[in-house]
VOZA-125757 format. One line per field, with one value per residue: residue number from 1; residue in three letters; x, y negated, z negated of N, C-alpha, C in turn. Coordinates in pm, whole numbers, plus 50000, padded with zeros to 5 digits. Layout:
# residues N
pos	[NUM, ...] .
code	[ALA, ...] .
n.px	[X, ...] .
n.py	[Y, ...] .
n.pz	[Z, ...] .
ca.px	[X, ...] .
ca.py	[Y, ...] .
ca.pz	[Z, ...] .
c.px	[X, ...] .
c.py	[Y, ...] .
c.pz	[Z, ...] .
//
This chain:
# residues 118
pos	[1, 2, 3, 4, 5, 6, 7, 8, 9, 10, 11, 12, 13, 14, 15, 16, 17, 18, 19, 20, 21, 22, 23, 24, 25, 26, 27, 28, 29, 30, 31, 32, 33, 34, 35, 36, 37, 38, 39, 40, 41, 42, 43, 44, 45, 46, 47, 48, 49, 50, 51, 52, 53, 54, 55, 56, 57, 58, 59, 60, 61, 62, 63, 64, 65, 66, 67, 68, 69, 70, 71, 72, 73, 74, 75, 76, 77, 78, 79, 80, 81, 82, 83, 84, 85, 86, 87, 88, 89, 90, 91, 92, 93, 94, 95, 96, 97, 98, 99, 100, 101, 102, 103, 104, 105, 106, 107, 108, 109, 110, 111, 112, 113, 114, 115, 116, 117, 118] .
code	[MET, ASN, HIS, VAL, THR, ALA, TRP, LEU, ARG, LEU, HIS, ILE, LEU, TYR, PRO, LEU, VAL, ARG, LEU, VAL, GLN, TYR, SER, ARG, HIS, SER, ARG, HIS, ARG, ARG, LEU, ALA, VAL, LEU, ILE, ASP, GLY, GLU, ASN, ILE, THR, PRO, ASP, LEU, ILE, GLU, SER, ILE, LEU, THR, GLU, ILE, THR, PRO, PHE, GLY, ILE, LEU, LYS, GLU, ARG, ARG, VAL, TYR, GLY, ASN, TRP, SER, ALA, PRO, ARG, MET, GLN, HIS, TRP, ARG, GLU, PRO, CYS, LEU, ARG, HIS, GLY, LEU, ARG, ALA, MET, HIS, THR, VAL, PRO, ALA, LYS, ALA, GLY, LYS, MET, LEU, PRO, ILE, ILE, ALA, LEU, VAL, VAL, ASP, THR, ILE, GLU, LEU, VAL, GLN, CYS, GLY, GLY, LEU, ASP, GLY] .
n.px	[11259, 11560, 11757, 11942, 11817, 11567, 11687, 11795, 11567, 11375, 11544, 11676, 11541, 11247, 11273, 11406, 11180, 10962, 11113, 11144, 10823, 10755, 10817, 10810, 10950, 11081, 11197, 11419, 11618, 11834, 12062, 12224, 12450, 12578, 12812, 12835, 13196, 13261, 13090, 12963, 12945, 13123, 13029, 12755, 12684, 12634, 12386, 12223, 12284, 12110, 11885, 11792, 11914, 11701, 11546, 11671, 11969, 12261, 12469, 12685, 12894, 12989, 13218, 13298, 13520, 13762, 14049, 14314, 14297, 14249, 14048, 13910, 14019, 13897, 13685, 13865, 13794, 13571, 13496, 13646, 13487, 13294, 13274, 13290, 13382, 13627, 13632, 13839, 13857, 14009, 14184, 13985, 13916, 13770, 13447, 13384, 13212, 13327, 13303, 13054, 12973, 13134, 13001, 12757, 12746, 12833, 12617, 12470, 12578, 12556, 12332, 12224, 12423, 12493, 12371, 12160, 11879, 11844] .
n.py	[75417, 75507, 75765, 75720, 75400, 75495, 75727, 75517, 75354, 75486, 75578, 75355, 75120, 75136, 75237, 75006, 74837, 74933, 74827, 74593, 74499, 74494, 74225, 73865, 73700, 73782, 73686, 73569, 73721, 73967, 74101, 74402, 74607, 74894, 75218, 75471, 75577, 75766, 75936, 75821, 75663, 75401, 75263, 75223, 75019, 74717, 74758, 74889, 74615, 74427, 74515, 74515, 74254, 74028, 74076, 73988, 73820, 73919, 74001, 74177, 74402, 74669, 75000, 75256, 75517, 75760, 75595, 75646, 75818, 75954, 75927, 75778, 75484, 75404, 75222, 75010, 74749, 74672, 74574, 74367, 74218, 74181, 74165, 74360, 74495, 74770, 75027, 75190, 75549, 75850, 76102, 76409, 76755, 77008, 77004, 76826, 76545, 76258, 75973, 75912, 75935, 75744, 75575, 75577, 75536, 75251, 75160, 75134, 75005, 74724, 74682, 74630, 74489, 74291, 74128, 74169, 74247, 74486] .
n.pz	[43257, 43107, 42931, 42733, 42671, 42549, 42330, 42201, 42080, 41962, 41696, 41641, 41717, 41626, 41357, 41269, 41340, 41157, 40916, 40936, 40906, 40653, 40571, 40539, 40698, 40950, 41147, 41025, 40854, 40782, 40893, 40885, 41090, 41164, 41220, 41358, 41526, 41618, 41702, 41879, 42138, 42293, 42518, 42450, 42268, 42345, 42462, 42210, 42040, 42206, 42108, 41863, 41749, 41780, 41572, 41334, 41164, 41218, 41034, 40883, 41096, 41165, 41233, 41221, 41166, 41253, 41274, 41401, 41534, 41902, 42035, 41908, 42025, 42285, 42133, 42081, 42259, 42284, 41962, 41976, 42125, 42045, 41824, 41611, 41291, 41272, 41047, 40898, 40854, 40686, 40825, 40785, 40724, 40944, 40975, 40781, 40747, 40655, 40810, 40848, 40571, 40474, 40604, 40491, 40236, 40183, 40291, 40128, 39947, 40089, 40108, 39823, 39696, 39898, 39963, 40195, 40416, 40526] .
ca.px	[11328, 11672, 11779, 12022, 11685, 11424, 11731, 11762, 11438, 11333, 11648, 11723, 11408, 11146, 11247, 11421, 11092, 10910, 11173, 11071, 10744, 10739, 10927, 10685, 10978, 11125, 11328, 11536, 11612, 11956, 12119, 12433, 12516, 12695, 12818, 12972, 13214, 13308, 12982, 12896, 13054, 13128, 12897, 12579, 12697, 12584, 12194, 12262, 12350, 12011, 11770, 11870, 11919, 11566, 11461, 11696, 12090, 12352, 12547, 12820, 12906, 13096, 13231, 13344, 13637, 13956, 14160, 14433, 14280, 14281, 13913, 13870, 14089, 13791, 13657, 13908, 13792, 13426, 13538, 13719, 13443, 13169, 13303, 13321, 13464, 13686, 13647, 13928, 13859, 14076, 14129, 13941, 13916, 13687, 13264, 13342, 13185, 13383, 13247, 12924, 12986, 13140, 12868, 12583, 12753, 12879, 12500, 12412, 12654, 12544, 12168, 12214, 12488, 12600, 12245, 12133, 11776, 11864] .
ca.py	[75422, 75597, 75817, 75615, 75294, 75581, 75690, 75348, 75308, 75585, 75589, 75273, 75014, 75183, 75230, 74918, 74714, 74881, 74741, 74440, 74476, 74437, 74131, 73740, 73569, 73890, 73628, 73561, 73886, 73938, 74250, 74485, 74711, 75018, 75274, 75621, 75566, 75888, 76008, 75697, 75616, 75247, 75221, 75176, 74873, 74599, 74824, 74862, 74498, 74348, 74589, 74439, 74027, 73965, 74126, 73934, 73772, 74001, 73935, 74288, 74505, 74770, 75076, 75358, 75636, 75769, 75487, 75682, 75945, 75901, 75895, 75582, 75384, 75361, 75124, 74828, 74646, 74631, 74577, 74277, 74132, 74231, 74089, 74440, 74564, 74825, 75066, 75319, 75687, 75943, 76240, 76518, 76915, 77021, 77050, 76753, 76426, 76126, 75799, 75929, 75975, 75615, 75484, 75570, 75402, 75099, 75060, 75111, 74888, 74577, 74634, 74655, 74401, 74231, 73977, 74160, 74278, 74590] .
ca.pz	[43114, 43102, 42784, 42631, 42547, 42470, 42246, 42104, 42091, 41915, 41662, 41595, 41695, 41538, 41236, 41207, 41315, 41060, 40815, 40924, 40891, 40568, 40547, 40650, 40779, 40988, 41218, 40921, 40795, 40779, 40924, 40926, 41217, 41094, 41359, 41381, 41609, 41683, 41763, 41957, 42300, 42304, 42600, 42421, 42233, 42471, 42400, 42055, 41988, 42246, 42069, 41685, 41772, 41790, 41402, 41238, 41170, 41196, 40962, 40904, 41255, 41153, 41379, 41103, 41261, 41271, 41457, 41416, 41671, 42041, 42123, 41903, 42123, 42340, 42112, 42070, 42324, 42233, 41863, 41985, 42261, 42001, 41673, 41492, 41209, 41223, 40899, 40915, 40750, 40664, 40900, 40722, 40771, 41043, 40937, 40683, 40792, 40650, 40854, 40837, 40436, 40437, 40664, 40427, 40071, 40293, 40395, 40024, 39900, 40204, 40092, 39655, 39645, 39986, 40015, 40359, 40379, 40621] .
c.px	[11429, 11664, 11802, 11926, 11662, 11503, 11730, 11668, 11365, 11416, 11694, 11621, 11319, 11134, 11288, 11288, 10980, 10943, 11124, 10921, 10631, 10779, 10829, 10791, 11127, 11300, 11476, 11608, 11782, 12054, 12195, 12370, 12617, 12739, 12925, 13057, 13312, 13225, 12895, 12963, 13000, 12992, 12776, 12623, 12608, 12401, 12161, 12225, 12238, 11908, 11746, 11842, 11802, 11485, 11522, 11874, 12157, 12465, 12714, 12809, 13038, 13133, 13325, 13406, 13777, 14033, 14256, 14427, 14250, 14158, 13863, 13909, 13981, 13689, 13768, 13876, 13682, 13463, 13602, 13585, 13379, 13140, 13266, 13444, 13526, 13685, 13713, 13855, 13949, 14092, 14017, 13905, 13735, 13521, 13271, 13304, 13208, 13373, 13139, 12931, 13042, 13088, 12794, 12655, 12793, 12723, 12430, 12441, 12595, 12401, 12182, 12312, 12516, 12464, 12198, 11995, 11772, 11948] .
c.py	[75520, 75659, 75763, 75502, 75392, 75599, 75549, 75350, 75362, 75607, 75436, 75164, 75026, 75202, 75080, 74809, 74811, 74820, 74680, 74413, 74422, 74305, 73949, 73681, 73691, 73793, 73535, 73672, 73853, 74071, 74323, 74589, 74829, 75115, 75372, 75609, 75662, 75983, 75993, 75606, 75498, 75224, 75156, 75062, 74738, 74626, 74784, 74732, 74386, 74433, 74487, 74310, 74052, 73995, 74011, 73849, 73905, 73991, 74068, 74390, 74518, 74894, 75159, 75498, 75619, 75685, 75535, 75790, 75894, 75856, 75763, 75445, 75288, 75211, 75009, 74745, 74629, 74594, 74463, 74155, 74143, 74126, 74224, 74456, 74657, 74909, 75204, 75477, 75804, 76089, 76315, 76661, 76913, 77044, 76901, 76585, 76234, 75967, 75826, 75909, 75731, 75509, 75428, 75500, 75281, 75078, 75097, 74989, 74694, 74551, 74641, 74503, 74323, 74170, 74026, 74265, 74428, 74606] .
c.pz	[43132, 42944, 42669, 42595, 42511, 42331, 42123, 42018, 41920, 41741, 41600, 41587, 41576, 41397, 41164, 41192, 41169, 40882, 40825, 40931, 40787, 40531, 40662, 40685, 40843, 41073, 41136, 40826, 40839, 40735, 40885, 41068, 41192, 41177, 41356, 41495, 41625, 41724, 41848, 42015, 42316, 42406, 42575, 42344, 42247, 42411, 42293, 41982, 42043, 42127, 41986, 41715, 41749, 41639, 41314, 41252, 41168, 41122, 40914, 41063, 41185, 41245, 41278, 41221, 41228, 41326, 41401, 41563, 41798, 42080, 42057, 41925, 42197, 42298, 42057, 42097, 42306, 42058, 41837, 42048, 42150, 41812, 41530, 41458, 41221, 41104, 40923, 40824, 40823, 40784, 40773, 40836, 40801, 40970, 40848, 40800, 40701, 40663, 40802, 40688, 40441, 40490, 40504, 40270, 40105, 40296, 40209, 39947, 39974, 40119, 39965, 39660, 39736, 40017, 40153, 40283, 40477, 40692] .
//
């Protein structure tokens, strides 16, 4: 097992498994994938989607970041290929984590109001 697979299992798969265990109809769970594109490389998207897909239906796929920044340009092709929505966050001062804040707020909104299970 390489370090990417280990990271995915520790931070994505295992928490998701615990969440799904509470559902009797886990195959039909409506899920969302929200990614901090400024801190996750687009090379991981295939592994992320492969690990999550067996646990439910992906209703939302989003990548957060400052899309005017050069480092986000690497996400354009994976977004098109995998149906990821590009969620723009405005540039912030050093130390501010606006993509993370936007991601957390959207997660709460999606679970509470968006008809998602996780």
